[in-house]
PALOTI-935096 format. One record per atom (N, C-alpha, C): x negated, y, z; residue in three letters. Coordinates in steps of 0.1 Angstrom, whole numbers, plus 5000, padded with zeros to 4 digits. Each point is the difference from the previous one (the first is absolute). Layout:
<sites>
XYZALA...
</sites>
This chain:
<sites>
025266113240MET499350015013MET500849945011MET501350035001ALA500849955010ALA500149855000ALA500049944988SER500149864998SER498749945006SER498950064997PHE498749955005PHE499950005015PHE500550115006ILE500050015014ILE500949895007ILE501249974993ASN500949905006ASN499349864999ASN499349974989GLN499349884999GLN498949995010GLN499350115002TRP498950005010TRP500649975014TRP501150075003GLU500649975013GLU500549865002GLU500649944989LYS500449865001LYS498949915002LYS498850034993GLY498949925001GLY499549995015GLY499950125006PHE499650015014PHE501049935009PHE501350014997GLN501049935009GLN499849854998GLN499749954988LEU499849864998LEU498749955007LEU499050085000MET498749965007MET500350005015MET500850095005ASP500350005015ASP500849885003ASP500949964991GLN500949895003GLN499249875000GLN499149994990ASN499149884999ASN499149995012ASN499550115004LYS499150015012LYS500749955012LYS501350045002LYS500849965012LYS500249854999LYS500349954988ILE500349854999ILE498849925004ILE498850054995ILE498849935003ILE499650015015ILE500350115006GLU499750025014GLU500949905008GLU501349994997ASP500949915007ASP499649864998ASP499549974988LEU499549864996LEU498849975009LEU499150085001GLU498849975009GLU500449995014GLU501050085005LYS500449995013LYS500749875004LYS500849954991ASN500849885003ASN499349874995ASN498950004993ILE499449884994ILE499549915011ILE499650055011SER499549915011SER501149915006SER501350044998GLN501149925005GLN500549894991GLN499349984989THR500549914990THR499549855001THR499049985009GLY499549875001GLY498949974990GLY499549875000SER498949964991SER500650004985SER499050004991LEU500450024986LEU500849884995LEU499849885006GLU500849884995GLU501249975008GLU500450095010SER501149975009SER501350044994SER501149945005ARG501350034996ARG500450145003ARG499550055012ALA500350135004ALA499550104990ALA498849984995PHE499450094990PHE500850004987PHE500449884996GLU500849994988GLU501450065002GLU500649985011LYS501450065002LYS499950165001LYS498950055006SER499850145000SER499950064986SER499249934992CYS499950054986CYS501349994993CYS500849895002THR501349994993THR501050105005THR500050035013GLU500950105006GLU499650144994GLU498850034999LYS499650134995LYS500350014985LYS499949894992ALA500250004986ALA501550024997ALA500949945009THR501450014998THR500750125005THR499250085007THR500650135005THR499250124994THR499049984992THR499250114995THR500750054987THR500050134998SER500550064988SER499049994988SER500550024988ILE499149994989ILE498950125000ILE500450115006GLU499050115001GLU498949965010GLU500349945011ASP499049965010ASP499149894996ASP500549914991ILE499249894996ILE498750044993ILE500050124994HIS498850054993HIS498950025011HIS500350045012ALA499050025010ALA499449875004ALA500749895000TYR499549875003TYR499149954988TYR500350034988ARG499249974989ARG498650075001ARG500050125004GLU498850075002GLU499249955012GLU500749955010ALA499349955012ALA499249874997ALA500449934990ILE499349874997ILE498550034997ILE499850114993ASN498650034996ASN499450115008ASN500650045010GLU499550115008GLU498849955009GLU498850054997LYS498849955006LYS500050045015LYS500750105004LYS499950045014LYS500849915009LYS500949924994LEU500849905008LEU499349875001LEU500349935011ASN499449875002ASN500649904991ASN499449885000TYR500449894991TYR501449955003TYR500349995013LYS501449965004LYS501150094995LYS499750135001THR501050104996THR500149994984THR498949994993GLN500149984986GLN500849884996GLN499849895006PHE500749884997PHE501550015004PHE500250065011TYR501450035004TYR500750084989TYR499450104995SER500650094989SER500249924988SER499149914996TYR500249914989TYR501249925001TYR500249945012CYS501149915003CYS501350074999CYS500050135005VAL501350084999VAL500350034986VAL499050044992VAL500350034986VAL500449874992VAL499349895002PHE500449884993PHE501449955004PHE500350005013THR501349965004THR501150094995THR499750134999TYR501050104995TYR500349974985TYR499049974992GLU500249974986GLU500749864999GLU499649915008ARG500649874999ARG501550005004ARG500450085010ARG501450015004ARG500850074989ARG499350084992ARG500750074988ARG500049914988ARG499549875001LYS500049914989LYS499050054989LYS499050085004ASN499150054990ASN498849904999ASN500249894994SER499049894999SER498750054993SER500250074989ARG498850044993ARG499150095008ARG500550095008GLU499250095008GLU499349915011GLU500649905005CYS499449925011CYS498849924994CYS500249954988HIS498949934994HIS498850094997HIS500350134996ALA499050104998ALA499350035013ALA500750015011LEU499450035013LEU499149895004LEU500449874998TYR499249895004TYR498750004992TYR500150024987GLU498850004992GLU499050115004GLU500650115004GLN499250125003GLN499249985013GLN500649935010TYR499450005013TYR499649865005TYR500049904990LYS499749865005LYS498649995005LYS499050084994GLU498749995005GLU499850065014GLU500850105003LYS500050065013LYS500649935011LYS501249934997PHE500849945011PHE500249854998PHE499349944991SER500249864997SER499849905012SER499250045010LYS499849925011LYS501150005010LYS501050094999GLU501150015009GLU501149904997GLU500549925010ILE501049914997ILE501350064995ILE500450125006LEU501250074996LEU499950044985LEU498850034996PHE499850044986PHE500449894990PHE499649885003SER500349884992SER501549975002SER500550015012HIS501449975003HIS500950094992HIS499750135000MET500950094993MET499949984985MET498949974994TYR499949974986TYR500749874996TYR500049905009ALA500849884998ALA501550034999ALA500550105008ILE501450044999ILE500350054986ILE499250084994ILE500250054987ILE500049894990ILE499049915001LEU500049884991LEU501249925001LEU500549985012LYS501249935002LYS501250064994LYS500150145001GLU501150074995GLU500050014984GLU498849974994ASP500049994986ASP500849884995ASP500049895008GLN500849884997GLN499549924988GLN498950034995LEU499449924989LEU499349885006LEU500149894993ALA499449875005ALA498550025004ALA499350074991SER498650025002SER499750095012SER500950105002SER499850095011SER500449935013SER501049925000LEU500349925012LEU498949915004LEU499449934991GLU498949915003GLU498850085005GLU499750124995LYS498950085004LYS500350055014LYS501350045003ALA500350045014ALA499949895010ALA500349874995HIS499949895009HIS498549975003HIS499250024991ALA498549985002ALA499550105010ALA500550134999ILE499650105010ILE500549975014ILE501349975001LEU500649985013LEU499549885007LEU499849894992SER499549885006SER498650025007SER499350104995GLY498750025006GLY500050085012GLY501150075003ILE500150085012ILE501049965010ILE500949914997ILE501249975008ILE499549935013ILE498949925000ALA499549935012ALA499650105011ALA499450114996GLN499550105009GLN501050115003GLN501249994995SER501050105002SER501349965006SER499949895009ARG501249955006ARG500650095010ARG499350105004GLU500650105010GLU500750124992GLU499850014987ASN500650104992ASN501249954993ASN501250035005ALA501249954995ALA500250054985ALA499550114997GLY500250064986GLY499349914990GLY498749965003ILE499349914991ILE500649874999ILE500449945011MET500749875000MET501350014992MET500750105001HIS501350024993HIS499750014985HIS498950074996ASN499650024986ASN499749864994ASN499349925008TYR499749864995TYR501249924999TYR500950015009CYS501349925000CYS500950044988CYS500150134998GLU500850054988GLU499449954987GLU498750004999LEU499349954988LEU500349864998LEU499949915010GLN500349864999GLN501549984995GLN500950085006ILE501449984996ILE500250054986ILE499350104996LEU500250054986LEU499449894990LEU498949945004ARG499449894991ARG501049894999ARG500749975011CYS501149894999CYS501150054991CYS500450125002GLU501150054991GLU499750004986GLU498750034997LYS499650004986LYS499649864994LYS500249905009LYS499749864996LYS498549984997LYS499250075006LEU498549994998LEU499549885008LEU500849955010LEU499549895008LEU500849874997LEU500650004989GLY500849884996GLY501450015004GLY500749884999SER501450005004SER500250005015SER501350025004ALA500350015014ALA499749875008ALA499849894993THR499749885007THR498549965000THR499250094993SER498649975000SER499350035013SER498949935002GLU499250025013GLU499550145002GLU499450074990PRO499550135001PRO501150105004PRO501249984993PHE501250095003PHE500449995014PHE500249885005ILE500549975014ILE499050055010ILE498749974997SER498950055010SER500050155001SER500150074989ALA500050145000ALA501150065008ALA501249944998LEU501250055008LEU499849985015LEU499549885003ILE499849975015ILE499050095006ILE498950034993GLU499050095005GLU500550145001GLU500750044990ALA500650145000ALA501050015011ALA500849905002GLY501150015011GLY499350015014GLY499049935002ASP499350015013ASP499450135003ASP499350054989LEU499450145001LEU501050115002LEU501249994993LEU501050105001LEU500650005014LEU500249885006ASP500550005013ASP499050075010ASP498749984998ASP499050085008ASP500150154998ASP500350044987CYS500150144997CYS501250065007CYS501149934999ILE501350055007ILE499850005015ILE499349915005GLU499750005015GLU499250125004GLU499050034992LYS499150125003LYS500850134998LYS500850014990GLU500750124997GLU501549974996GLU500849985010PRO501449974998PRO500850104994PRO499650134999ASP500850114995ASP499550044986ASP499149924994TYR499550044986TYR500949934990TYR500750084992ALA501149954991ALA499549914989ALA498850034994LYS499549934989LYS499849855003LYS499649975013PHE499749865003PHE501349914999PHE501150065004TYR501349934999TYR500449984985TYR499750104992ALA500449994986ALA499249894993ALA498749995003THR499149904995THR500449865004THR500449995013LYS500449875006LYS501349964993LYS500950094996SER501249984993SER499749934987SER499050054993ARG499749954987ARG499549855001ARG499249985011LEU499649865002LEU501249915003LEU500950045007LEU501249925003LEU500849974987LEU500050104991MET500749984987MET499349894992MET498749995001LEU499349894992LEU500349875007LEU500450005012GLU500449875007GLU501549985000GLU500750094992ASN501449984998ASN500850025014ASN499450075009ARG500750045012ARG500650134999ARG501250004993ILE500650134995ILE500550095012ILE500749945009GLU500650085011GLU498950075008GLU498949925003GLY498950065008GLY499350114992GLY499849984987ALA499450104991ALA500850135000ALA501349994999GLU500950125000GLU499950075013GLU500149935011ARG500050065013ARG498750085003ARG498849944996LEU498750075002LEU499950124991LEU500549994988LEU499950124991LEU500950115004LEU501149975005LYS500950115006LYS499350065012LYS499349925008LYS499350065011LYS498950094996LYS499349964989ALA498950094995ALA500650134995ALA501250004994ILE500650124995ILE500450095012ILE500449945011THR500450085012THR498850065006THR498849935000LEU498850055007LEU499350104992LEU500250024987GLU499350094992GLU500250155005GLU499050085000ASN500150145005ASN500450094988ASN501250065000PRO500550084989PRO499250134998PRO499250035010GLU499250134999GLU498749984992GLU499649884997ARG498849984993ARG500150044985ARG498950044994ASN500150044986ASN500449894990ASN499649885004ASP500249884991ASP501349935004ASP500850055008TYR501249935005TYR500949964988TYR500350094990PRO500849964989PRO499449884992PRO498750004998ILE499349904993ILE500249865007ILE499850005013ARG500149885008ARG501449955000ARG501050095002ILE501449955000ILE500449954987ILE499550064989ASN500349944987ASN499449864998ASN498849985005ASP499449864999ASP500949915008ASP500450045012TYR500849915009TYR501349974993TYR500650104994SER501349984993SER499949904988SER498950004993MET499849914989MET499949865006MET499349985011HIS499949875006HIS501349955006HIS500850105005LEU501349965005LEU500949954989LEU499950064988GLN500849964989GLN499649864996GLN498749975000ARG499549864997ARG500649905010ARG500050045013ILE500649915010ILE501449984998ILE500850104997THR501449994997THR500249914988THR499350024989THR500149914989THR499749865003THR498949985007LEU499649865004LEU501149935009LEU500650085009ARG501149955008ARG501249954992ARG500450094990TYR501149964992TYR499749884992TYR498749994995MET499649884992MET500149875009MET499650015012HIS500149895009HIS501449965004HIS500850105002GLU501449985003GLU500749934988GLU499750054988PHE500649944988PHE499549854998PHE498749985003GLU499549864999GLU500649915010GLU500250055012GLU500749925010GLU501449964996GLU500850104995LYS501349974996LYS500149914988LYS499050014991ARG499949914989ARG499749865004ARG499249995010THR499649865005THR501249945007THR500750085008ILE501249955007ILE501049964990ILE500250084990PHE501049974989PHE499649864993PHE498749994997ALA499649884993ALA500149875008ALA499850025013ASN500049885009ASN501349975006ASN501050084998ASN501349975005ASN500849904991ASN499949875003LEU500649904992LEU501550004999LEU500650065010GLU501550005001GLU500650114991GLU499150094996TYR500650114991TYR500249954986TYR501250034995ARG500349974987ARG500750124993ARG499650024988LEU500750114992LEU501449964996LEU500950085002THR501449984996THR500050044985THR501149964994GLU500250034985GLU500050154998GLU500650075009ASN500050154998ASN498650065001ASN499249945009GLU498750055002GLU499149974988GLU500249874995LYS499349974988LYS500350094988LYS501350034999GLU500550084989GLU499450145002GLU500050055012ALA499450135003ALA498550004996ALA499349895004GLU498649994996GLU499850004985GLU500849934993ARG499950004985ARG500250144995ARG501050075005ARG500350134995ARG498850105003ARG499449985012LEU498950085003LEU498849974991LEU499849874997ASP498949974990ASP500350064986ASP501349994996ALA500350054987ALA499950155000ALA500350075011ALA499950155000ALA498550045000ALA499249925007LEU498650035000LEU499449984986LEU500449894994SER499549974986SER500450114990SER501250055001ARG500550114992ARG499150135003ARG499850025012LYS499250125004LYS498649994994LYS499449885002ILE498749994994ILE500050014985ILE501049954993GLU500150024986GLU500150144996GLU500950085008GLU500150144997GLU498750085002GLU499349965010MET498750075002MET499049974989MET500049874996GLN499249964989GLN500350074987GLN501450024998GLY500450074988GLY499650145000GLY500150065012HIS499650145002HIS498550024997HIS499249905005ILE498650014997ILE499749984985ILE500749914994ASP499849984985ASP500450124992ASP501250075004ASP500450124993ASP499050115002ASP499450015012THR499050115002THR498849974991THR499649875000LYS498849964992LYS500350034985LYS501249974995ASN500350024986ASN500150154997ASN500650075009SER500050154998SER498650064998SER499149945008ASN498650054999ASN499449964986ASN500449884996ILE499549964986ILE500650094990ILE501350035001GLU500650094990GLU499350145000GLU499750055012PHE499450135001PHE498649994993PHE499249895002LEU498849994994LEU500149994985LEU501049934995GLY500349994986GLY500350134994GLY500950075007PHE500450144995PHE498750095000PHE499249995010PHE498850085000PHE499149974989PHE499849874997ALA499249954989ALA500650054987ALA501350004999ALA500650044987ALA499850154998ALA500050085011ILE499750154998ILE498650024995ILE499149925006ILE498650014995ILE499849964986ILE500749894996THR499949954986THR500650114991THR501250055004PHE500650114992PHE499150124997PHE499350045011THR499250124999THR498849974991THR499349895002LEU498949974991LEU500449974986LEU501149934998GLY500549974987GLY500450134992GLY500650095007SER500450134994SER498850074994SER498950015008PHE498850074995PHE499549934987PHE500149875000GLN499449924988GLN500950014988GLN501450015002LEU500950004989LEU500150134993LEU500050115008VAL500350134994VAL498950064992VAL498849955001GLY498950064994GLY500150004985GLY499950124994GLY500050024985GLY501449994994GLY501150005007LYS501349994995LYS500850135002LYS501150014993SER500950125001SER500849995013SER500750115003PHE500750005013PHE501149895000PHE500849994989LEU501149914999LEU499549865001LEU498949974993GLU499449875000GLU499549965014GLU499450105006SER499549975014SER501249985009SER501050084999ALA501249985009ALA500649864997ALA500149964987GLN500649874997GLN499249895007GLN498750004999LEU499149905005LEU500149995015LEU500150125006ILE500150005015ILE501349945004ILE501150044993PHE501349945003PHE500049854999PHE499449954989ILE499949864998ILE499249935012ILE498950065004LEU499349955011LEU500850005013LEU500750115002VAL500950015012VAL501049895000VAL500749984988SER501049894999SER499449865003SER498849984995GLY499449875003GLY499749985015GLY499550115006LEU499849995015LEU501249975008LEU501150074996ILE501349985007ILE500549864999ILE499949954987ILE500549864998ILE499149905008ILE498750025000ALA499149915007ALA500350015015ALA500350125005PHE500350025014PHE501349935004PHE501050004991SER501249935002SER499849855001SER499149944992GLY499649865001GLY499349975014GLY499150095004LEU499449985013LEU500950005011LEU501050095000THR501150005010THR500749875001THR500349954988LEU500749875000LEU499249895005LEU498750004999LEU499249895004LEU499650005014LEU499750115006VAL499450005013VAL501049995012VAL501350034998HIS500949995011HIS500549865002HIS500149975013ARG500549865004ARG501449984995ARG500850115001ARG501449994994ARG500050104988ARG499949954988PRO499950094988PRO501050115000PRO499650124997GLN500950125000GLN500450024985GLN501049934996ILE500450004986ILE500450144995ILE500850075008HIS500550134996HIS498950104999HIS499150005009LYS498850104999LYS499249964988LYS499749884998SER499149964988SER500750034987SER501349974999LEU500850034988LEU500050154997LEU500250085011PHE500050154998PHE498750054994PHE498949955006LEU498650044996LEU499849954985LEU500449884997PHE499849954986PHE500850094990PHE501350035003LEU500750084991LEU499550144999LEU499550055011LEU499450144999LEU498749994991LEU499249905002GLY498849994992GLY500449984985GLY501049924997ALA500449984986ALA500550134994ALA500850085008ALA500550134995ALA498950094997ALA499050015009VAL498950094997VAL499249954987VAL499949874999PHE499349954988PHE500750044987PHE501449984999PHE500750034988PHE500150154998PHE500050085011PHE499950144998PHE498750054994PHE498949935004SER498750044994SER499949964986SER500749894996ILE500049964986ILE500750104991ILE501150055005LYS500850104993LYS499450145000LYS499150025009LEU499450135001LEU499350054988LEU499249914994VAL499350034988VAL499649874993VAL499949994987PRO499749884994PRO498649955006PRO500049875003LEU498849945006LEU498849994990LEU499050075003THR498850004992THR498849985009THR499449885000LEU498949975009LEU498750004991LEU
</sites>
């Protein structure tokens, strides 16, 4: 009874909490701007990144609440969708899109948000589908920096995935030029938005402008708000890109040094340097040979194990066939003979499979098999 009362009280508390959230939502919805505006999108994003998992259920219910107007319902959808997207819950986002596409398909932000999920799937088919969606709305969304950034990041990702050809192809170059111009507009509109700088950093990486890419990415890390729910996820993404930049910088530095070394005609190796080079080559060759030997030994050990396993199976099956209808001593003698044959065969297998024959091991196994065989002969006169 007490448990029922507690559940009943919790249910009423949850209803009151949901009611308060919806009341606040209706009160503030008028300040969010038009449905396709950046202000509306940022309000949804801000709400999604500061809302707890308990409160998000109230927004789910508000999507279908008939007492609420269309704008409030769509706002609630955007909050829930953004919340799941920021948690990298792609499956739930796809489900939300399919569930409400008939209701909200006319809204530009609805298509824009779905294109983000397709882009984050990173499949070639998904990227092309996202490009088809954004190409249809980008012309009428030049005032929304979020939609422009989404389109730019998609173009950069298509270049990274080599979907537009090599770095010297016309589609590749055109996509980067277009994305660069749009990103500059995004940064001009919202100079404090961290993600814009991170995306511009990726573009500079594709253009091999390493120092600029690293500077912009570090600025993005500095601008990120640590109080947001998705802060660890974003910082992790930035850290991965920073590692790529560092690796690319080292590769460029190595290539520059190698080019300088190759083009320096005055440089000549001394005899000591040549000898050191030969020793290094010899050491590397030995190391490679040792690694190859280790691989071969491992492979041969596996073959031995398989042979031993097959021998056990053969012994078991053969034992059942041999002992049928014979006395105990005769059965024991035949089993011992079978065991000796298997041991001798296994000694031969050990001798054959190893790259460096193990004479002592093979000889020991052969003598053991022979000893078992002669013991079985002496056990009882052989009568088959």
